[in-house]
DSSP file (Angstrom, degrees, kcal/mol; ACC not computed):
  #  RESIDUE AA STRUCTURE BP1 BP2  ACC     N-H-->O    O-->H-N    N-H-->O    O-->H-N    TCO  KAPPA ALPHA  PHI   PSI    X-CA   Y-CA   Z-CA
    1    1 A M              0   0    0      0, 0.0    73,-1.6     0, 0.0     2,-0.3   0.000 360.0 360.0 360.0 121.7  119.3   91.4  107.0
    2    2 A L  E     +A   73   0A   0     71,-0.2     2,-0.3    69,-0.1    71,-0.2  -0.585 360.0 140.3 -79.6 134.9  115.9   92.2  105.5
    3    3 A K  E     -A   72   0A   0     69,-2.3    69,-3.7    -2,-0.3     2,-0.2  -0.906  50.9 -84.4-155.3 178.5  112.8   91.8  107.7
    4    4 A S  E >   -A   71   0A   0     -2,-0.3     3,-1.5    67,-0.2     4,-0.3  -0.560  35.6-114.2 -91.7 161.7  109.6   93.6  108.3
    5    5 A L  G >  S+     0   0    0     65,-2.0     3,-1.2    62,-1.1    63,-0.2   0.805 116.0  63.2 -61.5 -30.0  109.2   96.6  110.7
    6    6 A A  G 3  S+     0   0    0     61,-0.6    -1,-0.3     1,-0.2    62,-0.1   0.690  94.7  62.2 -68.7 -18.3  106.9   94.4  112.8
    7    7 A D  G <  S+     0   0    0     -3,-1.5    -1,-0.2    60,-0.2    -2,-0.2   0.553  80.0 108.8 -85.1  -8.6  109.9   92.0  113.5
    8    8 A L    <   -     0   0    0     -3,-1.2     2,-0.2    -4,-0.3     3,-0.1  -0.333  63.8-133.2 -70.5 151.2  112.0   94.6  115.2
    9    9 A Q    >   -     0   0    0      1,-0.1     3,-2.3     4,-0.1    32,-0.3  -0.620  44.0 -71.1 -96.1 161.7  112.7   94.4  119.0
   10   10 A L  T 3  S+     0   0    0      1,-0.3    32,-0.2    -2,-0.2    -1,-0.1  -0.297 121.6  14.6 -55.7 128.0  112.3   97.4  121.3
   11   11 A G  T 3  S+     0   0    0     30,-3.1    -1,-0.3     1,-0.3     2,-0.2   0.298  93.2 132.8  89.5  -8.2  115.2   99.9  120.7
   12   12 A E    <   -     0   0    0     -3,-2.3    29,-2.2    29,-0.1     2,-0.3  -0.489  43.9-146.9 -78.2 147.2  116.3   98.4  117.4
   13   13 A K  E     +CB  40  75A   0     62,-0.6    62,-2.3    27,-0.2     2,-0.3  -0.823  20.8 169.3-111.7 152.7  116.9  100.7  114.4
   14   14 A A  E     -CB  39  74A   0     25,-2.5    25,-3.0    -2,-0.3     2,-0.5  -0.959  30.6-120.3-153.2 167.3  116.3   99.9  110.7
   15   15 A I  E     -CB  38  73A   0     58,-2.1    58,-2.4    -2,-0.3     2,-0.3  -0.967  32.8-117.5-116.0 129.1  116.2  101.6  107.3
   16   16 A I  E     + B   0  72A   0     21,-2.5    20,-3.3    -2,-0.5    56,-0.3  -0.482  36.5 171.3 -66.6 127.2  113.0  101.4  105.3
   17   17 A Q  E     -     0   0A   0     54,-3.3     2,-0.3     1,-0.4    55,-0.2   0.820  55.2 -36.2-102.9 -48.7  113.7   99.5  102.0
   18   18 A S  E     - B   0  71A   0     53,-1.5    53,-2.5    17,-0.1    -1,-0.4  -0.929  53.4-104.9-163.4-178.3  110.3   99.0  100.4
   19   19 A F  E     - B   0  70A   0     -2,-0.3    51,-0.2    51,-0.2    50,-0.1  -0.965   8.6-157.6-126.1 141.7  106.6   98.4  101.0
   20   20 A K  S    S+     0   0    0     49,-3.3     2,-0.5    -2,-0.4    50,-0.1   0.776  81.8  55.0 -86.3 -28.8  104.7   95.1  100.4
   21   21 A D     >  -     0   0    0     48,-0.5     4,-2.3     1,-0.1    -1,-0.1  -0.927  67.2-154.4-114.6 122.7  101.2   96.6  100.0
   22   22 A E  H  > S+     0   0    0     -2,-0.5     4,-1.4     2,-0.2    -1,-0.1   0.899  95.6  47.3 -63.5 -42.7  100.6   99.3   97.4
   23   23 A I  H  > S+     0   0    0      1,-0.2     4,-1.3     2,-0.2     3,-0.2   0.931 115.1  45.4 -66.7 -45.1   97.7  100.9   99.2
   24   24 A M  H  > S+     0   0    0      1,-0.2     4,-2.5     2,-0.2    -1,-0.2   0.851 106.3  61.5 -65.7 -33.6   99.4  100.9  102.6
   25   25 A S  H  X S+     0   0    0     -4,-2.3     4,-2.6     1,-0.2    -1,-0.2   0.886 101.4  52.0 -62.3 -37.1  102.6  102.3  101.0
   26   26 A L  H  X S+     0   0    0     -4,-1.4     4,-2.3    -3,-0.2    -1,-0.2   0.905 109.2  50.6 -63.8 -40.7  100.7  105.4   99.9
   27   27 A K  H  X S+     0   0    0     -4,-1.3     4,-1.4     2,-0.2    -2,-0.2   0.933 113.3  45.0 -61.5 -46.7   99.5  105.9  103.5
   28   28 A F  H  X>S+     0   0    0     -4,-2.5     5,-2.9     1,-0.2     4,-0.5   0.880 111.3  52.3 -67.8 -38.2  103.0  105.6  104.8
   29   29 A L  H ><5S+     0   0    0     -4,-2.6     3,-0.9     1,-0.2    -1,-0.2   0.900 108.3  51.8 -63.8 -39.6  104.5  107.9  102.1
   30   30 A E  H 3<5S+     0   0    0     -4,-2.3    -1,-0.2     1,-0.2    -2,-0.2   0.831 108.4  51.7 -64.5 -31.5  101.9  110.5  103.0
   31   31 A M  H 3<5S-     0   0    0     -4,-1.4    -1,-0.2    -5,-0.2    -2,-0.2   0.548 126.1-102.8 -81.9  -6.9  102.9  110.2  106.7
   32   32 A G  T <<5S+     0   0    0     -3,-0.9     2,-1.2    -4,-0.5    -3,-0.2   0.566  73.6 142.0  98.9   8.8  106.6  110.7  105.7
   33   33 A C      < +     0   0    0     -5,-2.9    -1,-0.2    -6,-0.1    -2,-0.1  -0.727  31.9 176.2 -83.1  98.4  107.9  107.2  105.9
   34   34 A L    >   -     0   0    0     -2,-1.2     3,-1.6    -3,-0.1   -18,-0.3  -0.702  37.0 -90.0-106.2 153.7  110.2  107.3  102.8
   35   35 A P  T 3  S+     0   0    0      0, 0.0   -18,-0.2     0, 0.0     3,-0.1  -0.316 113.9  25.3 -57.2 145.8  112.6  104.7  101.4
   36   36 A N  T 3  S+     0   0    0    -20,-3.3     2,-0.4     1,-0.3   -19,-0.1   0.545  91.5 135.4  72.9  11.2  116.1  105.0  102.9
   37   37 A M    <   -     0   0    0     -3,-1.6   -21,-2.5   -21,-0.2     2,-0.4  -0.720  55.1-126.3 -89.9 138.8  114.7  106.6  106.1
   38   38 A E  E     +C   15   0A   0     -2,-0.4     2,-0.3    44,-0.3   -23,-0.2  -0.691  32.1 179.6 -83.9 134.0  116.0  105.5  109.4
   39   39 A V  E     -C   14   0A   0    -25,-3.0   -25,-2.5    -2,-0.4     2,-0.4  -0.925  13.2-156.7-130.9 157.4  113.4  104.4  112.0
   40   40 A E  E     -CD  13  54A   0     14,-1.7    14,-2.9    -2,-0.3     2,-0.8  -1.000  21.1-126.9-136.1 135.6  113.6  103.1  115.5
   41   41 A L  E     + D   0  53A   0    -29,-2.2   -30,-3.1    -2,-0.4    12,-0.2  -0.737  38.2 164.7 -80.7 113.4  111.0  101.0  117.5
   42   42 A V  E     +     0   0A   0     10,-2.3     2,-0.3    -2,-0.8    11,-0.2   0.696  54.9  21.5-108.2 -23.5  110.5  103.0  120.7
   43   43 A Q  E     - D   0  52A   0      9,-1.6     9,-2.7   -33,-0.0     2,-0.4  -1.000  50.3-167.0-148.7 146.4  107.4  101.6  122.3
   44   44 A I  E     - D   0  51A   0     -2,-0.3     7,-0.2     7,-0.2     5,-0.1  -1.000  32.6-116.1-130.1 131.5  105.3   98.4  122.3
   45   45 A A    >   -     0   0    0      5,-2.5     3,-2.5    -2,-0.4     7,-0.0  -0.232  35.2-103.2 -61.4 155.6  101.8   98.4  123.8
   46   46 A P  T 3  S+     0   0    0      0, 0.0    -1,-0.1     0, 0.0    -2,-0.0   0.810 124.1  43.8 -53.2 -34.6  101.3   96.0  126.8
   47   47 A L  T 3  S-     0   0    0      2,-0.2    -2,-0.1     3,-0.1     0, 0.0   0.327 123.2-104.0 -94.3   8.4   99.6   93.4  124.7
   48   48 A G  S <  S+     0   0    0     -3,-2.5    -3,-0.0     2,-0.2    16,-0.0   0.345  82.6 113.1  92.6  -6.4  102.1   93.8  121.8
   49   49 A D        +     0   0    0     -5,-0.1    -2,-0.2    14,-0.1     2,-0.2  -0.951  57.4  31.3-151.2 126.9   99.9   95.8  119.4
   50   50 A P  S    S-     0   0    0      0, 0.0    -5,-2.5     0, 0.0     2,-0.3   0.447  72.3-160.2 -84.7-178.8  100.1   98.7  118.4
   51   51 A I  E     -DE  44  62A   0     11,-3.0    11,-2.6    -7,-0.2     2,-0.4  -0.843   9.0-138.1-122.7 162.2  103.8   99.8  118.2
   52   52 A C  E     -DE  43  61A   0     -9,-2.7   -10,-2.3    -2,-0.3    -9,-1.6  -0.987  16.9-169.1-124.6 127.5  105.4  103.2  118.0
   53   53 A I  E     -DE  41  60A   0      7,-2.8     7,-2.7    -2,-0.4     2,-0.5  -0.865  13.8-138.8-113.7 150.7  108.3  104.0  115.7
   54   54 A R  E     -DE  40  59A   0    -14,-2.9   -14,-1.7    -2,-0.3     5,-0.2  -0.927  17.8-174.6-108.7 129.8  110.5  107.1  115.7
   55   55 A T        -     0   0    0      3,-3.2   -16,-0.1    -2,-0.5   -22,-0.1  -0.569  48.4 -89.0-105.5 176.8  111.5  108.8  112.5
   56   56 A P  S    S+     0   0    0      0, 0.0     3,-0.1     0, 0.0   -17,-0.1   0.786 125.0  27.8 -58.9 -25.6  114.0  111.7  112.3
   57   57 A D  S    S-     0   0    0      1,-0.2     2,-0.3     0, 0.0    -3,-0.0   0.692 126.8 -12.6-111.4 -22.6  111.1  114.2  112.7
   58   58 A Y        -     0   0    0      2,-0.0    -3,-3.2    -5,-0.0     2,-0.4  -0.919  64.6 -93.9-163.4-178.3  108.3  112.6  114.6
   59   59 A Q  E     -E   54   0A   0     -2,-0.3     2,-0.4    -5,-0.2    -5,-0.2  -0.906  28.1-157.7-116.1 146.2  106.8  109.4  116.1
   60   60 A I  E     -E   53   0A   0     -7,-2.7    -7,-2.8    -2,-0.4     2,-0.5  -0.982   5.0-152.3-126.3 132.7  104.2  107.2  114.4
   61   61 A L  E     +E   52   0A   0     -2,-0.4     2,-0.3    -9,-0.2    -9,-0.2  -0.897  29.8 159.6-101.3 130.1  101.8  104.7  116.1
   62   62 A M  E     -E   51   0A   0    -11,-2.6   -11,-3.0    -2,-0.5     2,-0.1  -0.979  41.0-100.3-148.6 159.1  100.7  101.8  113.9
   63   63 A R     >  -     0   0    0     -2,-0.3     4,-2.3   -13,-0.2     3,-0.2  -0.424  33.9-118.6 -74.7 155.4   99.3   98.3  114.1
   64   64 A K  H  > S+     0   0    0      1,-0.2     4,-1.8     2,-0.2   -58,-0.2   0.852 115.3  58.7 -63.8 -33.7  101.7   95.4  113.8
   65   65 A A  H  4 S+     0   0    0      2,-0.2     4,-0.3     1,-0.2    -1,-0.2   0.880 108.9  44.8 -62.8 -37.7   99.7   94.2  110.7
   66   66 A E  H >4 S+     0   0    0     -3,-0.2     3,-1.5     1,-0.2    -2,-0.2   0.907 111.4  52.6 -70.4 -42.1  100.5   97.6  109.1
   67   67 A A  H >< S+     0   0    0     -4,-2.3     3,-1.5     1,-0.3   -62,-1.1   0.791  98.0  66.5 -64.1 -27.5  104.1   97.4  110.2
   68   68 A A  T 3< S+     0   0    0     -4,-1.8    -1,-0.3     1,-0.3    -2,-0.2   0.664  92.5  61.8 -68.9 -15.1  104.4   94.0  108.6
   69   69 A T  T <  S+     0   0    0     -3,-1.5   -49,-3.3    -4,-0.3     2,-0.6   0.483  87.5  85.2 -88.4  -2.6  104.0   95.6  105.2
   70   70 A I  E <   - B   0  19A   0     -3,-1.5   -65,-2.0   -51,-0.2     2,-0.5  -0.891  69.7-150.5-103.6 118.1  107.2   97.7  105.6
   71   71 A V  E     +AB   4  18A   0    -53,-2.5   -54,-3.3    -2,-0.6   -53,-1.5  -0.758  24.1 179.4 -88.2 126.7  110.4   95.9  104.5
   72   72 A V  E     -AB   3  16A   0    -69,-3.7   -69,-2.3    -2,-0.5     2,-0.6  -0.856  30.9-132.4-127.6 160.8  113.4   97.2  106.5
   73   73 A L  E     -AB   2  15A   0    -58,-2.4   -58,-2.1    -2,-0.3   -71,-0.2  -0.965  31.4-131.6-111.5 113.2  117.1   96.6  106.8
   74   74 A K  E     - B   0  14A   0    -73,-1.6     2,-0.3    -2,-0.6   -60,-0.3  -0.404  24.1-157.0 -66.9 137.0  118.1   96.2  110.4
   75   75 A I  E     - B   0  13A   0    -62,-2.3   -62,-0.6    -2,-0.1     2,-0.1  -0.824  23.8 -94.6-116.6 157.9  121.2   98.3  111.4
   76   76 A D    >   -     0   0    0     -2,-0.3     3,-1.4     1,-0.1    -1,-0.0  -0.390  27.0-129.5 -68.7 142.3  123.7   97.9  114.2
   77   77 A K  T 3  S+     0   0    0      1,-0.3    -1,-0.1    -2,-0.1    -2,-0.0   0.805 108.7  52.5 -61.9 -29.5  123.0   99.9  117.4
   78   78 A N  T 3  S+     0   0    0      2,-0.0    -1,-0.3     0, 0.0    -2,-0.1   0.456  84.6 111.2 -88.6  -0.5  126.5  101.3  117.3
   79   79 A A  S <  S-     0   0    0     -3,-1.4     3,-0.1     1,-0.1    -4,-0.0  -0.445  77.4-105.2 -73.0 146.8  126.3  102.5  113.7
   80   80 A P        -     0   0    0      0, 0.0    -1,-0.1     0, 0.0    -4,-0.1  -0.371  47.7 -89.0 -67.4 152.1  126.3  106.3  113.2
   81   81 A P        -     0   0    0      0, 0.0     2,-0.5     0, 0.0     0, 0.0  -0.280  38.4-130.5 -63.3 147.3  122.9  107.8  112.2
   82   82 A I        -     0   0    0     -3,-0.1     2,-0.4   -46,-0.0   -44,-0.3  -0.854  15.8-151.2-101.0 130.9  122.1  108.0  108.6
   83   83 A T        -     0   0    0     -2,-0.5     2,-0.3   -46,-0.1   -46,-0.0  -0.845  17.7-122.1-103.2 140.1  120.8  111.3  107.2
   84   84 A A        -     0   0    0     -2,-0.4     2,-0.6   -46,-0.1     3,-0.1  -0.588  14.1-142.1 -81.8 138.3  118.5  111.3  104.2
   85   85 A N     >  -     0   0    0     -2,-0.3     4,-2.5     1,-0.1     5,-0.2  -0.903   6.4-149.6 -99.7 117.8  119.5  113.2  101.1
   86   86 A A  H  > S+     0   0    0     -2,-0.6     4,-2.5     1,-0.2     5,-0.2   0.842  95.6  53.9 -59.0 -36.3  116.5  114.9   99.6
   87   87 A T  H  > S+     0   0    0      2,-0.2     4,-1.7     1,-0.2    -1,-0.2   0.924 110.4  45.8 -65.5 -43.8  117.9  114.6   96.1
   88   88 A I  H  > S+     0   0    0     -3,-0.2     4,-1.2     1,-0.2    -2,-0.2   0.922 113.9  49.1 -64.9 -43.4  118.4  110.9   96.4
   89   89 A L  H  X S+     0   0    0     -4,-2.5     4,-1.2     1,-0.2     3,-0.4   0.897 109.4  52.1 -62.9 -40.2  114.9  110.4   97.9
   90   90 A A  H  < S+     0   0    0     -4,-2.5    -1,-0.2     1,-0.2    -2,-0.2   0.859 109.9  49.6 -65.0 -34.3  113.3  112.5   95.2
   91   91 A N  H  < S+     0   0    0     -4,-1.7    -1,-0.2     1,-0.2    -2,-0.2   0.717 108.8  52.4 -77.7 -20.7  115.0  110.3   92.5
   92   92 A T  H  < S+     0   0    0     -4,-1.2     2,-0.4    -3,-0.4    -1,-0.2   0.703  94.9  79.8 -89.0 -19.7  113.9  107.0   94.1
   93   93 A L     <  -     0   0    0     -4,-1.2     2,-0.4    -5,-0.1   -59,-0.0  -0.727  59.8-171.0 -90.6 134.8  110.2  107.9   94.3
   94   94 A T        -     0   0    0     -2,-0.4     2,-0.5     2,-0.0    -3,-0.0  -0.974   6.6-158.5-124.0 141.7  108.0  107.5   91.3
   95   95 A V        -     0   0    0     -2,-0.4    -2,-0.0     2,-0.0     0, 0.0  -0.974   4.2-159.2-120.7 128.6  104.4  108.7   90.9
   96   96 A N        -     0   0    0     -2,-0.5     2,-0.0     2,-0.0    -2,-0.0  -0.833  19.1-152.2-106.5  93.8  102.1  107.3   88.3
   97   97 A P        -     0   0    0      0, 0.0     2,-0.5     0, 0.0    -2,-0.0  -0.353  10.4-129.6 -68.3 144.8   99.3  109.9   87.9
   98   98 A T        -     0   0    0     -2,-0.0     2,-0.6     2,-0.0    -2,-0.0  -0.834  17.0-149.2 -95.1 126.5   95.9  108.7   86.9
   99   99 A V        -     0   0    0     -2,-0.5     0, 0.0     2,-0.0     0, 0.0  -0.862  11.5-170.3 -99.9 121.0   94.5  110.6   83.9
  100  100 A I        -     0   0    0     -2,-0.6     2,-0.1     0, 0.0    -2,-0.0  -0.941  19.5-135.0-112.1 114.1   90.7  110.8   83.9
  101  101 A P        -     0   0    0      0, 0.0     2,-0.3     0, 0.0    -2,-0.0  -0.403  16.9-124.7 -69.6 142.8   89.3  112.2   80.7
  102  102 A F        -     0   0    0     -2,-0.1     2,-0.4     1,-0.0     0, 0.0  -0.670  20.7-146.5 -84.0 138.3   86.6  114.8   81.0
  103  103 A S        -     0   0    0     -2,-0.3     2,-0.4     2,-0.0    -1,-0.0  -0.888   9.1-133.4-107.5 139.2   83.4  114.1   79.2
  104  104 A K              0   0    0     -2,-0.4     0, 0.0     1,-0.1     0, 0.0  -0.736 360.0 360.0 -89.5 135.1   81.3  116.8   77.6
  105  105 A K              0   0    0     -2,-0.4    -1,-0.1     0, 0.0    -2,-0.0   0.390 360.0 360.0-110.1 360.0   77.6  116.7   78.3
């Protein structure tokens, strides 16, 4: 079932599917949140915002508004962990470089 990362309950795991916001997606990609990566909601602040997610390598603290831009697929708690294949991840990411022409003065 597809939902946003902000919709997860404490202790639930999910797999990142895509990003809704292009600018935020660059921020998350730089932090290592890649498509097909397994994440788990591990902490929620007392007032509900921010939240903390665990990735295979580290933990990330983010606002719920930011988490709402990440589309995830919720997985069963009893499912075995999913390991990311670097080749598959490299083939799913595309980068559109911006070419800025140099002007001679």
